[in-house]
N, C-alpha and C positions, 0 to 999 in steps of 0.2 A: 503494499500499499504506499502510494506516494503522499507526501502532504506539502502544499506551497507555502505554508504558515512558519516563516523562519523564526518565530518565537516560540516554537515549539507546539507539542499536540499532545492530548490526552483521551485516553479511551476508559470504559468502565464495563464490568460486568459482573456477574453473579455466579458463584460456584454453587451447582446442586440446587438452583432457587426453588421455591415451593408453589409459589403463584403468579400466575400472567399479570395479575393487577400491580403487584410489586413492580415488574418489569416494565410495563407500560408506564408508569410514574417515572422510573428511572430513565429510561428512553425519553421522555419530554424534558425534564432536568438537564439530561447529558447534552440535547440540542441547545436548550435555551443557554446553557452556561459554556458552549462551546467545544464541546468533545467532536473528536474526529468521529468515533463509531462507540456501538456498544455491544456487549456478545454475552451468550451464556455459556457454562462449561455443564455439561451433563445436566441440562435443564430443558424447561420447556417455555413458549410463549405463542400466545394467539393474539391475533390482531384485535385491536380493542375499539369498537364503533365510539367510545368518548374521545377518541383522540382529534380533537377540533384543529390540532395545528397540520394534522397528517404526519407526524415526526417520522413515519418509516419512508416518506419520499425524500427526506432531509437529511438525514445520517443514516449507514448502514448498520443492521444487527448481524453479527455474525455468530453462528452456533456450533461450538466445538464438542465434539463427542466426549473428549476426556481432557484430563489437564495437560497430558504430554501433547496432545493437538495444540492446546492454547501454546505452550511452551514453543513449538516448532514453527509457531506463525508470529512470536512477537517481533517487530520491526527492530532492526540494527540499533544499538546503542539505545535502546529502550527500557528502561525500568520498571519491573514488576513489583507493586507496591501493595500487601494483603493488609485489608482493613479489619482488623479482629480484636477483641477483648483479650490482652496479653500482658503477662507481666515486661516482656521483652519489647512491648510495643512503645513508640513514641508518641506524645500525644499531640493531636492534630495541630493545636494552635503553635505548637514549637517546631512543628514539621516543616522542612524546606523543601518544595516539591521540585523534583527535578525537571528538566525542560521537554523531557519525552518520558511521560509516563502511563502506564497501564494500572488503574487501580482493580484489584479482585476483592468483592463481598463474598462473604459465605452465607449460606442459608440462615434464617433468624434462629432456628431451634438446635443447629449443629455446628454453624460457624467454618471456618476452614480447618481439614485435618493437620495434623503435625507434618505430614510430608509434602503439603501444599506451603504450608509457612515456611517451611525449610530453604524452600526454592525460590522465595520472594526476596529481592534484594533489600526491602526494606518492611518493618511492620508497624501501622500507626493504628492508634485507637481514640476514640471520641470520648469525653467525659461521661461517667456513669458505669455502675457495675451490671447493668443488664443491656441485652440487646436492643437497639432500635429497629424500625422498621427499616427493610433494605431500601427502599426507594428514599426514605428519608436520611438516611445515613449516606447514600450517595450523593443526594443533594447537598448536603453538610459539606463533604468532601470535595466536590467540585466549587462550590461557593469559596471554601478556603482557598483553593487554587486560584480562582479567578480574582479575589481579592488580594494576593500575594505576589501575583504574575502578570505582566501585560498578557491579554488574551481578546483576539478579535472576536466578537460575539454577533451571532446572526441578527438581521433585522427583525422586526416585529411582524410575525406572519399571522393574521386571522384568516384563513381563507376557509 
């Protein structure tokens, strides 16, 4: 995948997501907050009729069957960042986002397995001791990135 954004790029996705509603929320937030694409790993997604921005036509959704499939498709010099409640994780408000980043969220009920966390370049967590909704968490992470880094955001579309 190529990008023309010299300021960098980001993508965000969910590992073994449980509900398509969360993926739809994350897709819309990803588009509005300037992500290049979204993805699922071992997950599912159905087009939502409530998608008033037609987000599916603006940024792509990639579906990886396995975590290894995701790893083999990460762009050159891009960092994989696991978003997880973990003692080893850095707090989001202290985290310096890399120029090229892929954010990976775990399902709300099971999070990211150890073998996945071990392959992430960074682990980042949000305040709190319980899991937030996946769509909400992803939106917060992308908002934090936009607030700390120059990002070209898309125009307002209400089609």
